[in-house]
mmCIF file of the N, C-alpha and C atoms, coordinates in Angstrom:
data_MODEL
# 
_entry.id   MODEL 
# 
loop_
_atom_site.group_PDB 
_atom_site.id 
_atom_site.type_symbol 
_atom_site.label_atom_id 
_atom_site.label_alt_id 
_atom_site.label_comp_id 
_atom_site.label_asym_id 
_atom_site.label_entity_id 
_atom_site.label_seq_id 
_atom_site.pdbx_PDB_ins_code 
_atom_site.Cartn_x 
_atom_site.Cartn_y 
_atom_site.Cartn_z 
_atom_site.occupancy 
_atom_site.B_iso_or_equiv 
_atom_site.pdbx_formal_charge 
_atom_site.auth_seq_id 
_atom_site.auth_comp_id 
_atom_site.auth_asym_id 
_atom_site.auth_atom_id 
_atom_site.pdbx_PDB_model_num 
ATOM 1   N N  . MET A 1 1  ? 0.827  -1.200 0.000   1.00 0.00 ? 1  MET A N  1 
ATOM 2   C CA . MET A 1 1  ? 0.000  0.000  0.000   1.00 0.00 ? 1  MET A CA 1 
ATOM 3   C C  . MET A 1 1  ? 0.868  1.260  0.000   1.00 0.00 ? 1  MET A C  1 
ATOM 4   N N  . LYS A 1 2  ? 1.905  1.291  0.872   1.00 0.00 ? 2  LYS A N  1 
ATOM 5   C CA . LYS A 1 2  ? 2.775  2.471  0.930   1.00 0.00 ? 2  LYS A CA 1 
ATOM 6   C C  . LYS A 1 2  ? 3.516  2.668  -0.388  1.00 0.00 ? 2  LYS A C  1 
ATOM 7   N N  . PHE A 1 3  ? 3.936  1.548  -1.006  1.00 0.00 ? 3  PHE A N  1 
ATOM 8   C CA . PHE A 1 3  ? 4.640  1.650  -2.277  1.00 0.00 ? 3  PHE A CA 1 
ATOM 9   C C  . PHE A 1 3  ? 3.739  2.265  -3.343  1.00 0.00 ? 3  PHE A C  1 
ATOM 10  N N  . THR A 1 4  ? 2.490  1.884  -3.371  1.00 0.00 ? 4  THR A N  1 
ATOM 11  C CA . THR A 1 4  ? 1.548  2.417  -4.348  1.00 0.00 ? 4  THR A CA 1 
ATOM 12  C C  . THR A 1 4  ? 1.341  3.913  -4.148  1.00 0.00 ? 4  THR A C  1 
ATOM 13  N N  . ILE A 1 5  ? 1.200  4.345  -2.929  1.00 0.00 ? 5  ILE A N  1 
ATOM 14  C CA . ILE A 1 5  ? 1.031  5.773  -2.641  1.00 0.00 ? 5  ILE A CA 1 
ATOM 15  C C  . ILE A 1 5  ? 2.287  6.533  -3.047  1.00 0.00 ? 5  ILE A C  1 
ATOM 16  N N  . PHE A 1 6  ? 3.454  5.986  -2.707  1.00 0.00 ? 6  PHE A N  1 
ATOM 17  C CA . PHE A 1 6  ? 4.717  6.632  -3.080  1.00 0.00 ? 6  PHE A CA 1 
ATOM 18  C C  . PHE A 1 6  ? 4.839  6.730  -4.595  1.00 0.00 ? 6  PHE A C  1 
ATOM 19  N N  . THR A 1 7  ? 4.519  5.658  -5.299  1.00 0.00 ? 7  THR A N  1 
ATOM 20  C CA . THR A 1 7  ? 4.587  5.649  -6.756  1.00 0.00 ? 7  THR A CA 1 
ATOM 21  C C  . THR A 1 7  ? 3.663  6.703  -7.360  1.00 0.00 ? 7  THR A C  1 
ATOM 22  N N  . LEU A 1 8  ? 2.459  6.814  -6.828  1.00 0.00 ? 8  LEU A N  1 
ATOM 23  C CA . LEU A 1 8  ? 1.512  7.819  -7.323  1.00 0.00 ? 8  LEU A CA 1 
ATOM 24  C C  . LEU A 1 8  ? 2.014  9.238  -7.064  1.00 0.00 ? 8  LEU A C  1 
ATOM 25  N N  . LEU A 1 9  ? 2.615  9.465  -5.897  1.00 0.00 ? 9  LEU A N  1 
ATOM 26  C CA . LEU A 1 9  ? 3.158  10.788 -5.596  1.00 0.00 ? 9  LEU A CA 1 
ATOM 27  C C  . LEU A 1 9  ? 4.304  11.149 -6.537  1.00 0.00 ? 9  LEU A C  1 
ATOM 28  N N  . VAL A 1 10 ? 5.180  10.204 -6.797  1.00 0.00 ? 10 VAL A N  1 
ATOM 29  C CA . VAL A 1 10 ? 6.290  10.461 -7.727  1.00 0.00 ? 10 VAL A CA 1 
ATOM 30  C C  . VAL A 1 10 ? 5.747  10.756 -9.119  1.00 0.00 ? 10 VAL A C  1 
ATOM 31  N N  . PHE A 1 11 ? 4.774  9.966  -9.561  1.00 0.00 ? 11 PHE A N  1 
ATOM 32  C CA . PHE A 1 11 ? 4.176  10.186 -10.872 1.00 0.00 ? 11 PHE A CA 1 
ATOM 33  C C  . PHE A 1 11 ? 3.543  11.574 -10.964 1.00 0.00 ? 11 PHE A C  1 
ATOM 34  N N  . ALA A 1 12 ? 2.819  11.972 -9.912  1.00 0.00 ? 12 ALA A N  1 
ATOM 35  C CA . ALA A 1 12 ? 2.172  13.288 -9.891  1.00 0.00 ? 12 ALA A CA 1 
ATOM 36  C C  . ALA A 1 12 ? 3.216  14.402 -9.951  1.00 0.00 ? 12 ALA A C  1 
ATOM 37  N N  . PHE A 1 13 ? 4.298  14.238 -9.212  1.00 0.00 ? 13 PHE A N  1 
ATOM 38  C CA . PHE A 1 13 ? 5.365  15.244 -9.218  1.00 0.00 ? 13 PHE A CA 1 
ATOM 39  C C  . PHE A 1 13 ? 5.963  15.391 -10.614 1.00 0.00 ? 13 PHE A C  1 
ATOM 40  N N  . VAL A 1 14 ? 6.260  14.267 -11.250 1.00 0.00 ? 14 VAL A N  1 
ATOM 41  C CA . VAL A 1 14 ? 6.843  14.306 -12.596 1.00 0.00 ? 14 VAL A CA 1 
ATOM 42  C C  . VAL A 1 14 ? 5.880  14.961 -13.576 1.00 0.00 ? 14 VAL A C  1 
ATOM 43  N N  . CYS A 1 15 ? 4.612  14.623 -13.489 1.00 0.00 ? 15 CYS A N  1 
ATOM 44  C CA . CYS A 1 15 ? 3.618  15.231 -14.383 1.00 0.00 ? 15 CYS A CA 1 
ATOM 45  C C  . CYS A 1 15 ? 3.502  16.734 -14.156 1.00 0.00 ? 15 CYS A C  1 
ATOM 46  N N  . LEU A 1 16 ? 3.486  17.147 -12.914 1.00 0.00 ? 16 LEU A N  1 
ATOM 47  C CA . LEU A 1 16 ? 3.403  18.581 -12.618 1.00 0.00 ? 16 LEU A CA 1 
ATOM 48  C C  . LEU A 1 16 ? 4.626  19.310 -13.120 1.00 0.00 ? 16 LEU A C  1 
ATOM 49  N N  . TYR A 1 17 ? 5.791  18.735 -12.925 1.00 0.00 ? 17 TYR A N  1 
ATOM 50  C CA . TYR A 1 17 ? 7.024  19.389 -13.364 1.00 0.00 ? 17 TYR A CA 1 
ATOM 51  C C  . TYR A 1 17 ? 7.050  19.520 -14.877 1.00 0.00 ? 17 TYR A C  1 
ATOM 52  N N  . THR A 1 18 ? 6.789  18.430 -15.580 1.00 0.00 ? 18 THR A N  1 
ATOM 53  C CA . THR A 1 18 ? 6.890  18.489 -17.030 1.00 0.00 ? 18 THR A CA 1 
ATOM 54  C C  . THR A 1 18 ? 5.818  19.375 -17.644 1.00 0.00 ? 18 THR A C  1 
ATOM 55  N N  . SER A 1 19 ? 4.627  19.408 -17.069 1.00 0.00 ? 19 SER A N  1 
ATOM 56  C CA . SER A 1 19 ? 3.590  20.259 -17.635 1.00 0.00 ? 19 SER A CA 1 
ATOM 57  C C  . SER A 1 19 ? 3.862  21.725 -17.320 1.00 0.00 ? 19 SER A C  1 
ATOM 58  N N  . LYS A 1 20 ? 4.450  22.002 -16.158 1.00 0.00 ? 20 LYS A N  1 
ATOM 59  C CA . LYS A 1 20 ? 4.764  23.382 -15.789 1.00 0.00 ? 20 LYS A CA 1 
ATOM 60  C C  . LYS A 1 20 ? 5.892  23.920 -16.652 1.00 0.00 ? 20 LYS A C  1 
ATOM 61  N N  . ALA A 1 21 ? 6.944  23.137 -16.812 1.00 0.00 ? 21 ALA A N  1 
ATOM 62  C CA . ALA A 1 21 ? 8.115  23.601 -17.540 1.00 0.00 ? 21 ALA A CA 1 
ATOM 63  C C  . ALA A 1 21 ? 7.946  23.473 -19.047 1.00 0.00 ? 21 ALA A C  1 
ATOM 64  N N  . GLY A 1 22 ? 7.164  22.497 -19.506 1.00 0.00 ? 22 GLY A N  1 
ATOM 65  C CA . GLY A 1 22 ? 7.023  22.271 -20.926 1.00 0.00 ? 22 GLY A CA 1 
ATOM 66  C C  . GLY A 1 22 ? 8.215  21.577 -21.539 1.00 0.00 ? 22 GLY A C  1 
ATOM 67  N N  . LEU A 1 23 ? 9.188  21.234 -20.731 1.00 0.00 ? 23 LEU A N  1 
ATOM 68  C CA . LEU A 1 23 ? 10.393 20.558 -21.204 1.00 0.00 ? 23 LEU A CA 1 
ATOM 69  C C  . LEU A 1 23 ? 10.570 19.275 -20.418 1.00 0.00 ? 23 LEU A C  1 
ATOM 70  N N  . VAL A 1 24 ? 11.182 18.306 -21.055 1.00 0.00 ? 24 VAL A N  1 
ATOM 71  C CA . VAL A 1 24 ? 11.486 17.060 -20.386 1.00 0.00 ? 24 VAL A CA 1 
ATOM 72  C C  . VAL A 1 24 ? 12.967 16.794 -20.600 1.00 0.00 ? 24 VAL A C  1 
ATOM 73  N N  . GLY A 1 25 ? 13.635 16.336 -19.586 1.00 0.00 ? 25 GLY A N  1 
ATOM 74  C CA . GLY A 1 25 ? 15.047 16.016 -19.709 1.00 0.00 ? 25 GLY A CA 1 
ATOM 75  C C  . GLY A 1 25 ? 15.449 14.994 -18.678 1.00 0.00 ? 25 GLY A C  1 
ATOM 76  N N  . VAL A 1 26 ? 16.670 14.522 -18.790 1.00 0.00 ? 26 VAL A N  1 
ATOM 77  C CA . VAL A 1 26 ? 17.193 13.560 -17.829 1.00 0.00 ? 26 VAL A CA 1 
ATOM 78  C C  . VAL A 1 26 ? 18.507 14.073 -17.261 1.00 0.00 ? 26 VAL A C  1 
ATOM 79  N N  . CYS A 1 27 ? 18.762 13.694 -16.031 1.00 0.00 ? 27 CYS A N  1 
ATOM 80  C CA . CYS A 1 27 ? 20.024 14.074 -15.398 1.00 0.00 ? 27 CYS A CA 1 
ATOM 81  C C  . CYS A 1 27 ? 21.173 13.319 -16.054 1.00 0.00 ? 27 CYS A C  1 
ATOM 82  N N  . PRO A 1 28 ? 22.310 13.984 -16.215 1.00 0.00 ? 28 PRO A N  1 
ATOM 83  C CA . PRO A 1 28 ? 23.477 13.274 -16.734 1.00 0.00 ? 28 PRO A CA 1 
ATOM 84  C C  . PRO A 1 28 ? 23.968 12.273 -15.688 1.00 0.00 ? 28 PRO A C  1 
ATOM 85  N N  . PRO A 1 29 ? 24.689 11.233 -16.106 1.00 0.00 ? 29 PRO A N  1 
ATOM 86  C CA . PRO A 1 29 ? 25.218 10.298 -15.121 1.00 0.00 ? 29 PRO A CA 1 
ATOM 87  C C  . PRO A 1 29 ? 26.217 11.007 -14.210 1.00 0.00 ? 29 PRO A C  1 
ATOM 88  N N  . PRO A 1 30 ? 26.260 10.638 -12.932 1.00 0.00 ? 30 PRO A N  1 
ATOM 89  C CA . PRO A 1 30 ? 27.204 11.290 -12.030 1.00 0.00 ? 30 PRO A CA 1 
ATOM 90  C C  . PRO A 1 30 ? 28.632 11.010 -12.443 1.00 0.00 ? 30 PRO A C  1 
ATOM 91  N N  . GLY A 1 31 ? 29.484 11.993 -12.226 1.00 0.00 ? 31 GLY A N  1 
ATOM 92  C CA . GLY A 1 31 ? 30.891 11.837 -12.560 1.00 0.00 ? 31 GLY A CA 1 
ATOM 93  C C  . GLY A 1 31 ? 31.627 11.036 -11.504 1.00 0.00 ? 31 GLY A C  1 
ATOM 94  N N  . GLU A 1 32 ? 32.909 10.853 -11.737 1.00 0.00 ? 32 GLU A N  1 
ATOM 95  C CA . GLU A 1 32 ? 33.728 10.103 -10.777 1.00 0.00 ? 32 GLU A CA 1 
ATOM 96  C C  . GLU A 1 32 ? 33.852 10.856 -9.462  1.00 0.00 ? 32 GLU A C  1 
ATOM 97  N N  . PHE A 1 33 ? 34.002 12.170 -9.557  1.00 0.00 ? 33 PHE A N  1 
ATOM 98  C CA . PHE A 1 33 ? 34.086 13.017 -8.369  1.00 0.00 ? 33 PHE A CA 1 
ATOM 99  C C  . PHE A 1 33 ? 33.042 14.110 -8.494  1.00 0.00 ? 33 PHE A C  1 
ATOM 100 N N  . GLY A 1 34 ? 32.291 14.354 -7.435  1.00 0.00 ? 34 GLY A N  1 
ATOM 101 C CA . GLY A 1 34 ? 31.266 15.383 -7.473  1.00 0.00 ? 34 GLY A CA 1 
ATOM 102 C C  . GLY A 1 34 ? 31.487 16.406 -6.378  1.00 0.00 ? 34 GLY A C  1 
ATOM 103 N N  . ILE A 1 35 ? 30.843 17.542 -6.524  1.00 0.00 ? 35 ILE A N  1 
ATOM 104 C CA . ILE A 1 35 ? 30.893 18.584 -5.509  1.00 0.00 ? 35 ILE A CA 1 
ATOM 105 C C  . ILE A 1 35 ? 29.971 18.157 -4.371  1.00 0.00 ? 35 ILE A C  1 
ATOM 106 N N  . CYS A 1 36 ? 30.492 18.098 -3.172  1.00 0.00 ? 36 CYS A N  1 
ATOM 107 C CA . CYS A 1 36 ? 29.698 17.664 -2.012  1.00 0.00 ? 36 CYS A CA 1 
ATOM 108 C C  . CYS A 1 36 ? 28.886 18.836 -1.477  1.00 0.00 ? 36 CYS A C  1 
ATOM 109 N N  . LEU A 1 37 ? 27.963 19.296 -2.301  1.00 0.00 ? 37 LEU A N  1 
ATOM 110 C CA . LEU A 1 37 ? 27.127 20.441 -1.977  1.00 0.00 ? 37 LEU A CA 1 
ATOM 111 C C  . LEU A 1 37 ? 25.678 20.049 -2.200  1.00 0.00 ? 37 LEU A C  1 
ATOM 112 N N  . GLN A 1 38 ? 24.835 20.362 -1.247  1.00 0.00 ? 38 GLN A N  1 
ATOM 113 C CA . GLN A 1 38 ? 23.402 20.089 -1.373  1.00 0.00 ? 38 GLN A CA 1 
ATOM 114 C C  . GLN A 1 38 ? 22.734 21.385 -1.822  1.00 0.00 ? 38 GLN A C  1 
ATOM 115 N N  . GLU A 1 39 ? 22.853 21.700 -3.112  1.00 0.00 ? 39 GLU A N  1 
ATOM 116 C CA . GLU A 1 39 ? 22.338 22.943 -3.676  1.00 0.00 ? 39 GLU A CA 1 
ATOM 117 C C  . GLU A 1 39 ? 20.817 22.911 -3.846  1.00 0.00 ? 39 GLU A C  1 
ATOM 118 N N  . CYS A 1 40 ? 20.231 21.722 -4.036  1.00 0.00 ? 40 CYS A N  1 
ATOM 119 C CA . CYS A 1 40 ? 18.805 21.609 -4.296  1.00 0.00 ? 40 CYS A CA 1 
ATOM 120 C C  . CYS A 1 40 ? 18.293 20.257 -3.809  1.00 0.00 ? 40 CYS A C  1 
ATOM 121 N N  . THR A 1 41 ? 16.970 20.186 -3.693  1.00 0.00 ? 41 THR A N  1 
ATOM 122 C CA . THR A 1 41 ? 16.332 18.917 -3.343  1.00 0.00 ? 41 THR A CA 1 
ATOM 123 C C  . THR A 1 41 ? 15.252 18.537 -4.352  1.00 0.00 ? 41 THR A C  1 
ATOM 124 N N  . SER A 1 42 ? 14.870 19.468 -5.225  1.00 0.00 ? 42 SER A N  1 
ATOM 125 C CA . SER A 1 42 ? 13.886 19.168 -6.266  1.00 0.00 ? 42 SER A CA 1 
ATOM 126 C C  . SER A 1 42 ? 14.155 20.043 -7.485  1.00 0.00 ? 42 SER A C  1 
ATOM 127 N N  . HIS A 1 43 ? 13.597 19.635 -8.618  1.00 0.00 ? 43 HIS A N  1 
ATOM 128 C CA . HIS A 1 43 ? 13.796 20.377 -9.867  1.00 0.00 ? 43 HIS A CA 1 
ATOM 129 C C  . HIS A 1 43 ? 13.221 21.792 -9.790  1.00 0.00 ? 43 HIS A C  1 
ATOM 130 N N  . PHE A 1 44 ? 12.196 21.991 -8.957  1.00 0.00 ? 44 PHE A N  1 
ATOM 131 C CA . PHE A 1 44 ? 11.567 23.307 -8.842  1.00 0.00 ? 44 PHE A CA 1 
ATOM 132 C C  . PHE A 1 44 ? 12.529 24.365 -8.300  1.00 0.00 ? 44 PHE A C  1 
ATOM 133 N N  . GLN A 1 45 ? 13.562 23.943 -7.608  1.00 0.00 ? 45 GLN A N  1 
ATOM 134 C CA . GLN A 1 45 ? 14.527 24.889 -7.033  1.00 0.00 ? 45 GLN A CA 1 
ATOM 135 C C  . GLN A 1 45 ? 15.571 25.331 -8.054  1.00 0.00 ? 45 GLN A C  1 
ATOM 136 N N  . CYS A 1 46 ? 15.584 24.743 -9.222  1.00 0.00 ? 46 CYS A N  1 
ATOM 137 C CA . CYS A 1 46 ? 16.561 25.076 -10.260 1.00 0.00 ? 46 CYS A CA 1 
ATOM 138 C C  . CYS A 1 46 ? 15.896 25.949 -11.322 1.00 0.00 ? 46 CYS A C  1 
ATOM 139 N N  . SER A 1 47 ? 16.655 26.854 -11.876 1.00 0.00 ? 47 SER A N  1 
ATOM 140 C CA . SER A 1 47 ? 16.108 27.757 -12.893 1.00 0.00 ? 47 SER A CA 1 
ATOM 141 C C  . SER A 1 47 ? 16.762 27.493 -14.244 1.00 0.00 ? 47 SER A C  1 
ATOM 142 N N  . GLY A 1 48 ? 16.224 28.114 -15.253 1.00 0.00 ? 48 GLY A N  1 
ATOM 143 C CA . GLY A 1 48 ? 16.817 28.034 -16.584 1.00 0.00 ? 48 GLY A CA 1 
ATOM 144 C C  . GLY A 1 48 ? 16.768 26.652 -17.209 1.00 0.00 ? 48 GLY A C  1 
ATOM 145 N N  . GLY A 1 49 ? 15.764 25.846 -16.867 1.00 0.00 ? 49 GLY A N  1 
ATOM 146 C CA . GLY A 1 49 ? 15.640 24.523 -17.462 1.00 0.00 ? 49 GLY A CA 1 
ATOM 147 C C  . GLY A 1 49 ? 16.568 23.479 -16.872 1.00 0.00 ? 49 GLY A C  1 
ATOM 148 N N  . GLN A 1 50 ? 17.279 23.852 -15.788 1.00 0.00 ? 50 GLN A N  1 
ATOM 149 C CA . GLN A 1 50 ? 18.176 22.888 -15.162 1.00 0.00 ? 50 GLN A CA 1 
ATOM 150 C C  . GLN A 1 50 ? 17.406 21.937 -14.259 1.00 0.00 ? 50 GLN A C  1 
ATOM 151 N N  . LEU A 1 51 ? 18.013 20.785 -13.988 1.00 0.00 ? 51 LEU A N  1 
ATOM 152 C CA . LEU A 1 51 ? 17.425 19.775 -13.129 1.00 0.00 ? 51 LEU A CA 1 
ATOM 153 C C  . LEU A 1 51 ? 18.272 19.601 -11.876 1.00 0.00 ? 51 LEU A C  1 
ATOM 154 N N  . CYS A 1 52 ? 17.645 19.183 -10.804 1.00 0.00 ? 52 CYS A N  1 
ATOM 155 C CA . CYS A 1 52 ? 18.353 18.892 -9.564  1.00 0.00 ? 52 CYS A CA 1 
ATOM 156 C C  . CYS A 1 52 ? 18.875 17.462 -9.669  1.00 0.00 ? 52 CYS A C  1 
ATOM 157 N N  . CYS A 1 53 ? 20.178 17.301 -9.830  1.00 0.00 ? 53 CYS A N  1 
ATOM 158 C CA . CYS A 1 53 ? 20.762 15.991 -10.129 1.00 0.00 ? 53 CYS A CA 1 
ATOM 159 C C  . CYS A 1 53 ? 21.847 15.614 -9.121  1.00 0.00 ? 53 CYS A C  1 
ATOM 160 N N  . TYR A 1 54 ? 21.947 14.315 -8.864  1.00 0.00 ? 54 TYR A N  1 
ATOM 161 C CA . TYR A 1 54 ? 23.020 13.779 -8.033  1.00 0.00 ? 54 TYR A CA 1 
ATOM 162 C C  . TYR A 1 54 ? 24.306 13.818 -8.855  1.00 0.00 ? 54 TYR A C  1 
ATOM 163 N N  . ASN A 1 55 ? 25.378 14.357 -8.276  1.00 0.00 ? 55 ASN A N  1 
ATOM 164 C CA . ASN A 1 55 ? 26.622 14.526 -9.029  1.00 0.00 ? 55 ASN A CA 1 
ATOM 165 C C  . ASN A 1 55 ? 27.748 13.604 -8.574  1.00 0.00 ? 55 ASN A C  1 
ATOM 166 N N  . GLY A 1 56 ? 27.444 12.649 -7.732  1.00 0.00 ? 56 GLY A N  1 
ATOM 167 C CA . GLY A 1 56 ? 28.471 11.745 -7.238  1.00 0.00 ? 56 GLY A CA 1 
ATOM 168 C C  . GLY A 1 56 ? 28.734 11.935 -5.760  1.00 0.00 ? 56 GLY A C  1 
ATOM 169 N N  . CYS A 1 57 ? 28.324 13.072 -5.220  1.00 0.00 ? 57 CYS A N  1 
ATOM 170 C CA . CYS A 1 57 ? 28.479 13.351 -3.789  1.00 0.00 ? 57 CYS A CA 1 
ATOM 171 C C  . CYS A 1 57 ? 27.287 14.133 -3.240  1.00 0.00 ? 57 CYS A C  1 
ATOM 172 N N  . GLY A 1 58 ? 26.878 15.176 -3.937  1.00 0.00 ? 58 GLY A N  1 
ATOM 173 C CA . GLY A 1 58 ? 25.758 16.014 -3.511  1.00 0.00 ? 58 GLY A CA 1 
ATOM 174 C C  . GLY A 1 58 ? 24.755 16.168 -4.644  1.00 0.00 ? 58 GLY A C  1 
ATOM 175 N N  . ARG A 1 59 ? 23.862 17.123 -4.501  1.00 0.00 ? 59 ARG A N  1 
ATOM 176 C CA . ARG A 1 59 ? 22.867 17.412 -5.542  1.00 0.00 ? 59 ARG A CA 1 
ATOM 177 C C  . ARG A 1 59 ? 23.014 18.873 -5.961  1.00 0.00 ? 59 ARG A C  1 
ATOM 178 N N  . THR A 1 60 ? 23.158 19.099 -7.264  1.00 0.00 ? 60 THR A N  1 
ATOM 179 C CA . THR A 1 60 ? 23.318 20.451 -7.789  1.00 0.00 ? 60 THR A CA 1 
ATOM 180 C C  . THR A 1 60 ? 22.403 20.648 -8.994  1.00 0.00 ? 60 THR A C  1 
ATOM 181 N N  . CYS A 1 61 ? 22.114 21.916 -9.311  1.00 0.00 ? 61 CYS A N  1 
ATOM 182 C CA . CYS A 1 61 ? 21.342 22.249 -10.506 1.00 0.00 ? 61 CYS A CA 1 
ATOM 183 C C  . CYS A 1 61 ? 22.244 22.055 -11.718 1.00 0.00 ? 61 CYS A C  1 
ATOM 184 N N  . THR A 1 62 ? 21.796 21.212 -12.642 1.00 0.00 ? 62 THR A N  1 
ATOM 185 C CA . THR A 1 62 ? 22.633 20.789 -13.765 1.00 0.00 ? 62 THR A CA 1 
ATOM 186 C C  . THR A 1 62 ? 21.820 20.840 -15.046 1.00 0.00 ? 62 THR A C  1 
ATOM 187 N N  . PRO A 1 63 ? 22.427 21.266 -16.158 1.00 0.00 ? 63 PRO A N  1 
ATOM 188 C CA . PRO A 1 63 ? 21.701 21.193 -17.431 1.00 0.00 ? 63 PRO A CA 1 
ATOM 189 C C  . PRO A 1 63 ? 21.408 19.730 -17.768 1.00 0.00 ? 63 PRO A C  1 
ATOM 190 N N  . PRO A 1 64 ? 20.213 19.429 -18.254 1.00 0.00 ? 64 PRO A N  1 
ATOM 191 C CA . PRO A 1 64 ? 19.871 18.044 -18.581 1.00 0.00 ? 64 PRO A CA 1 
ATOM 192 C C  . PRO A 1 64 ? 20.666 17.517 -19.750 1.00 0.00 ? 64 PRO A C  1 
ATOM 193 N N  . ASP A 1 65 ? 20.817 16.203 -19.795 1.00 0.00 ? 65 ASP A N  1 
ATOM 194 C CA . ASP A 1 65 ? 21.510 15.540 -20.909 1.00 0.00 ? 65 ASP A CA 1 
ATOM 195 C C  . ASP A 1 65 ? 20.688 15.590 -22.183 1.00 0.00 ? 65 ASP A C  1 
ATOM 196 N N  . ALA A 1 66 ? 19.399 15.324 -22.076 1.00 0.00 ? 66 ALA A N  1 
ATOM 197 C CA . ALA A 1 66 ? 18.537 15.297 -23.264 1.00 0.00 ? 66 ALA A CA 1 
ATOM 198 C C  . ALA A 1 66 ? 17.320 16.167 -22.974 1.00 0.00 ? 66 ALA A C  1 
ATOM 199 N N  . ILE A 1 67 ? 17.028 17.073 -23.883 1.00 0.00 ? 67 ILE A N  1 
ATOM 200 C CA . ILE A 1 67 ? 15.862 17.943 -23.729 1.00 0.00 ? 67 ILE A CA 1 
ATOM 201 C C  . ILE A 1 67 ? 15.011 17.785 -24.977 1.00 0.00 ? 67 ILE A C  1 
ATOM 202 N N  . TYR A 1 68 ? 13.727 17.671 -24.779 1.00 0.00 ? 68 TYR A N  1 
ATOM 203 C CA . TYR A 1 68 ? 12.815 17.726 -25.909 1.00 0.00 ? 68 TYR A CA 1 
ATOM 204 C C  . TYR A 1 68 ? 11.557 18.444 -25.480 1.00 0.00 ? 68 TYR A C  1 
ATOM 205 N N  . LYS A 1 69 ? 10.955 19.131 -26.410 1.00 0.00 ? 69 LYS A N  1 
ATOM 206 C CA . LYS A 1 69 ? 9.747  19.912 -26.132 1.00 0.00 ? 69 LYS A CA 1 
ATOM 207 C C  . LYS A 1 69 ? 8.575  18.978 -25.989 1.00 0.00 ? 69 LYS A C  1 
ATOM 208 N N  . ARG A 1 70 ? 7.778  19.220 -24.981 1.00 0.00 ? 70 ARG A N  1 
ATOM 209 C CA . ARG A 1 70 ? 6.609  18.401 -24.726 1.00 0.00 ? 70 ARG A CA 1 
ATOM 210 C C  . ARG A 1 70 ? 5.458  18.845 -25.578 1.00 0.00 ? 70 ARG A C  1 
# 
């Protein structure tokens, strides 16, 4: 039951983000060494079409690897 609720919440978040931004993208794979900085916790905290991505140590606003218009 908890897994189903969690899955629905994640799905709702993704739908809200993509419909709000009009863009869809994916985080690049984390590098070998990352900046140990917790700059963001969600995509909404990033501007300019960037995504909140894990970089190997922390989470930073990063340009997506692939962008396409929704």
